[in-house]
Each structure stands twice: as structure tokens, then as C-alpha cells.
N, C-alpha and C positions, 0 to 999 in steps of 0.2 A: 557487299556490306560496305567496301570502302567507299564504290561510288554513294550510295546510301549517306554515310557518313560526311563526305563531300558535300555535299547536296542542304545538310542541316546544316554545316558550317559555316557554307557560302550562306546561305538565308538571312544566320547573323550577324553579317560584314558589312560596315558602313558603306554608304553610295561610290566614295572614292576606294573602295577596297582594291588592291591591284594597281593604280596607277602608276609610273615610275618614277621613282625620288629624286627630283630635281628640283634646281633653287626655283623660285619665285620669278616669273616672270621669263625663264626659258622658253626658248622655240621648241619644239618636237622636232627631232629630225626630218629629214625629206625620206628617209627612206625607211621607216619606223613599222611596221609590222606591228597585228598583236599578237601574234606566237611567239614574237621575241619575248614578251612577256614573261616570268617565270611566278605563278602561285605556289604557294606552298600549304597546303591543308589538312590538320591532323585527320585522323579518321576515330571517330567514337563506334567503341564495340556498341553494336543494337543487340539483344538477347534474341532469339529466334524462338527458342521452345517458350511458353508460359512456364513460370516456376510452379509448385504446389502451395496453394494459397493457405495464408499462414489462417492458424485458429487464432481464436477468441480467448483472451485469460479470464478464466473462471476461479475463483478465489477458491481454494482448499477446505473440503468437508473435515475441519476437527473433531464436530461433538459426534457421539453416537444417532442424534436425533437426524442432525444433519448428511449423515453417510446415508440413514434410512430414505429420509426422503430424494436424496439425488438419487439412487437406486430405487424406488418403488418402481420404474416403469418393467424394471427388469422381470421384480418377482409377480407383478400383474401378469406380466405376457407367458412367464414360465407356469404360472400357478394359476391360469384362468381356466386348466381341466379339473383341478383337484376335487370339485365336486362329481367328478366320475369315478375318483378312483374313492372316493368315499361311499358312494354306490358299491361299489365292488368292496370294498371292506365290511358290508352290511351283507352282503351274498357270500363271501369268506365265513363269515360266522352264521350264517346258516347253514352251509354245507358241511361244517365242522358241529352240527346239533342243535345250535340255538335256532331253531324253525316250530311252530305251531301251528300243522295245517291240518283238517277237517273233511274227509269226506275218501279220501286216498291213503294209503301208507307210503311213507318217504323210504324208496329203495335205494339202489348202491347207483343207480344210473342218473337219478335227480340230485345225488350228491357229488357226485364228481364232475354233470357238464358242464355247470362252471368253469372246470379248471381245464375241460378240452374246448370251449372255448373261447378262454383268455390264451392259451397255445395257439391257436388259431390265429387270432388276431394281431397276435407280436409279430408272427413272423409276417401276415401281410403288412404288417406298419413299417417294420425293419427293411422290406422289400422295396417301400412306396417313402421313405424319411425323407430323402434328399432329392426326389424325383417330380416330388408336389407339396406345395407350400401349405406350412400343418392347419390354418384357420377351416380347411372343409374338412380337413379330417375330423378335428374339435365338432365343427356343428354336426357334422355325420354321427357322431357317436351321441351326441347329447340328444340326435333324434330317434334313436336307439335305446336308450335308456329310457327313452318317456315311451317308447313303446311299451318297453317292458315294465313300467311301473304300471301303465293302464292295465295290464293283461293281470298284475298282481291285485289293483284293485277290484275291477271289476268281474273278473272269475279267480276268487283264493281259492275255490273248491275244485277245480278242474285240472288235472292231473298234466294234461297236455299245455293249458294254460300254464304254467306256474314252468314246466320244462321249456317252455319259450322264451317266456320271459330270462330265463336265467342264461340261457344262451346267449340273448340278446346282450344282455348286462353283461357276461365274459368279454364278448368278440367287441362289446364298446371299449367296457376297458385296457383289451389289451391292442386296441387300436391306440389309447392314449396314452400309456404308461412310456412306451418308448421315442415318440416324440416331447414328452414331458420331460425324460433324463438329460432329450438330446439338448431340448431348450435351457435348460440348464447348463448344462455343460458348454455351450455357445453364446450365452449372454449373460448369464451372473456373473456379476464380478468375482475373479478368481477367489479374493479371499473371503469371499460368502457360498461359495459351490455347494462345499461340504454341507453345511447348514440349511440351505434350501432343498437340497436333495431329503435330506433327513426329513426335513417339517411336510414340506411339499407332496413328496411321494407316501415313504412311511408312519408318516404323522397322519396323513389325509385316511389311510389302511384300519390304520389301529382305531380312529375316529368313529370311523366306520362301524368296527367291531364294536365299540362301546355303544353306539344308539342300537345296532339292534341285540344287543345286551340289553338293554330299556325297554326295546318294543316288548322283547316278546316277555321280561318278569314285571311288567306293566298291566298286562292281561292275567298273568298267570292266578291270581288269587279272586275265586270265586265269591268268597263270601263279602267282596267289595264291591261290583260289579257282575249281581247274577243273571241279568237281562241284557244287556248293553254287551255282554261279550259275545256272545252269538250274532248279533248282527255288526258289529264292527271291530274285528278283532287284528292282532298284529301281524295279520297280513295285507289285510287295507292298510294297514300303519305304514309298513314297508314301501308299501307300495306311492302311496302319499309322498314320504321322505323322496325316493326316488322322482319323483314327480316333479317338486318343487326342485333338485338337484336339476333336473336336466333345462329345466326353463332356466335355470340363474345361469347353469352354463352354458348356455345357447347366447345369451345376453353378453356375456363377459368374453369369450371368444370372442363376437362378433365385434366386437367394440376395444377391447383390451390384447390382443393376440399382436404382437410382432415379429416379423418372419426374421431369423435367424439371419446374420448378415453371410454367415458361410454361405447358405442355399444360394444367393444373388452371385456371391464369388466363383461358386463352382458353376454357374450359368455366367458367367462372364461379364456380370453388372457390377460394375463397381459404384456406380453414383447411387443405385441403389442401397447399396451394401452401406455406404458412408452416411444413407437419408435414417438407415437402419438403427445403425450406431448414436447418432447427432436424437433420434426418436427413445435411446434407453436411460438415457441418463437427463437429469434434470441441470440446469437449463437448456432447452432444446438447442442448442448450438453448435456447432464443428469446433471442437477445440485441437490442441496438440495431442490430446489423449486419445481424441478421434483417431486420429491418423497411425497412434501408436497401436492402438485394440485392432485399426484392418492390419498392418502391417503383421501382428500376431495371429490374427486367422489366415493370412496369407501363408505364414511357415506353420502351421496347423494342418491345412490342405495339404503341404507341398509335402510335408510330414510322413502325413497318411498315406498318399501316393506312393509313396517307394519302397517305406517301410511298413506296409499290411500284416506281414507275419510276425509285429512285434505285439500285435492286437491279441494274440490267442491266446501268451499268460495274463493278459487282464480279463478278458473272458472267463480262461477257468478260474481266478480266484473270485470275480464278482459272482460266478455259479454256485461257489463253496458258498460264500457269505449268504447267498438268498437261501440256499441251502438250511445253514444253520439258523434263518432267519425264522423259517417258517416250522421248525421243532417249535419255535417258543408260541405258537398259535395252533393247533393239531387237536385232530379226533382223540388223539393220545391223554394231552393235556386237556383239553375238556371233561372225558372219560373220568381223570383223576379228579378236579376241580370238581365236579357233582358228585363223586363217590365221598370225598371228602366232605364236604359241604351236608349230605344228607346224616352224613355220620355224628357230624360236630353241630352241626345248628340246622336239621331237619328242615322245615319249608320256609325258613327264613334268606331272604333275596339280599339280602345286603353283602353276602361274600362274593357274590356274580357283580356285583354295581363294583364293589373295591377292585375286585380282577380285572374289570375292564376301563377303570381309574389307570392301576398301576401298570396296566400293559400301555396305553398310552402315554403316560409320561415316562416309561423304558422307550 
């Protein structure tokens, strides 16, 4: 480093730098050698390692609209598969009694097969969440519900086709629900995570329940549509909704999903992690906040690596809350709704619609 500094300093000196200080016209001593000249050069420190690049300054988002626009890529990425969850809500309502099939009797297996598939899909998804990217999982799930929707439309009176369609939909929902929660926790801003989790996950299921209730009671009055009812019923309408959800989910997942920075940090690719953080906020530039979020994700990985036992209480608490949520929409609740509606409202379908609306708002 001293030699490099001396070289740089010497390049900036005049031509006679280092000459002997003598009066003008005085002769040079005959025994003079260049080694007798002492040249003192101060070494300048030259940094060896490149420092972390400074991020650009971005004006803060003060208003609600500005914050929403800045964080819009986060919501779009985490919520790309919400339509799969909406189709899951429709099948959840189907399992609780809001179904109208012809040609066979709905037995216990047909009612619970969707739940079995959801459990299997969630177990598979939980084991591969941080081993592969989320986009292929979303695309594959959209393909599964597409096949299930086609079966609902083409073979609405076949027991085997409806059972297969419900198995496919349940497995797809199980594959999607775990990555959705993971992306919400790893991509969405900390102040918005609770709202995003409530709207994107539970909100999607309740919207699907509401849609299934509307599908059922849209064809419940035979006096209104006596001839059209048997050619195209609620089962076919259910399938059309699911097919549309599958196509839209495929497009949203292909264009809007941004991989979690934690995934790339786990695979020792910090540059891609910084690029993901850049794309998750508008404007798409690297700021000081980007590096702060990167350090936060690193601490998150380190804490989970050494304190994995601390996740067990959180898991148990989540299971308790999930159990309480499931009680809000179960066959027992639906039976009470049906009995009370038949006793006080007769054939009026408005109580069921109001039930779906209030369930969505809750």
C-alpha cells in the first residue's frame, strides 16, 4: 500500500521534484550520487475492499394511497393464488351441505374427501416450500383446479368425476395455502402483514363460501327456471367459476409472483435476494431500506436456525385459532341455519345470502 501511495504521489510532482536545494548557478559536487538525495513521500491510504453501494434516496410515502402504491408488488406477489383459495372456499361450502347433485347420493366420503386432500397437499407443500420456487407450485395448482373444474362441468352427474374433482381441488389448495402464508410473512411489510393475511387467506375462503351459496340458491326456485335447471345447474356453474379462477391464477402467477428473498439467502445468492427486494417496492430501485430489509431477513434466518424449538408454541397457537375458525363454518352451523330458516322464513333464500355476506365481513 505504501509503494502504491508513493507512486501516486510521485506522479503528481513537478519535473524537478527531489532536486538538491542549492543557490542558482552553484556547481554540483563532483562526488554527488542520486542515492544521496532523500525524497520524502507521504503514503495515501487506498481502500482495498469495495464498500456497500449507497442506496438511492426515495421520498417517504406519507399518505395511504402512496403507501399502497409503493407496496402493491408485495400484495400482488403474495396474493397471486388467492383465486385458488376462493375455489377452495366453494368446495368447503360444498362439503358443509351447499351442494345440489343429481344422479347419485352424497355420502360421507364425498363430503370429507376435500379435507383429506387439503391435509395431504399442505404436508407436501410444507416439505418443499424452501426447497423450490413458489411460481412452479402456483402454476401446478392452477392446472389441478382447471382439471377439477372441467370435471365439474363435463360430468356433473358422475360420482367418480365429482370425487376426483374435489380431490384435485383440495390438493391444489393445500399446495397453495402454505406458500401464500410464507410469502405474506417474508415479502409483505411488517405493518401490513396482519391485514394481508386476513384478506388474502381467510377473506378468499369466505368469498368462495359466499359464491357457492349464491350458486346453489340461484337454481333453487324451479318456478323461475323450470326447463333450464336440469340442463345447466349449480354444479356446472361451480365448475365454470373454478375454470375461470384457474386461468386467471395461471396468468397472475406467471407475471406477478416474485420469489421470496429468504429463498435466495438460504441458497447463498445475495444478489438475487437484493433484486427481489428491489422489485417488491416502488420505485424499483435499491435504497438504504433495501439493505435494512436484507439484514432483517438474514437475522430471521439465523434466529430460526438456532431457535427452531421456539416455533412449537406458535404452531400450537395457530392450530388452536384454526380450530376456532373452523367452528364458525361447519356442518353443525349449517344445520342450525337451515332449521332456523325453514322454521321462520320458509323457502325464502335471503337468510342464506345474508349469512354469506356477514360471514365474509367477519
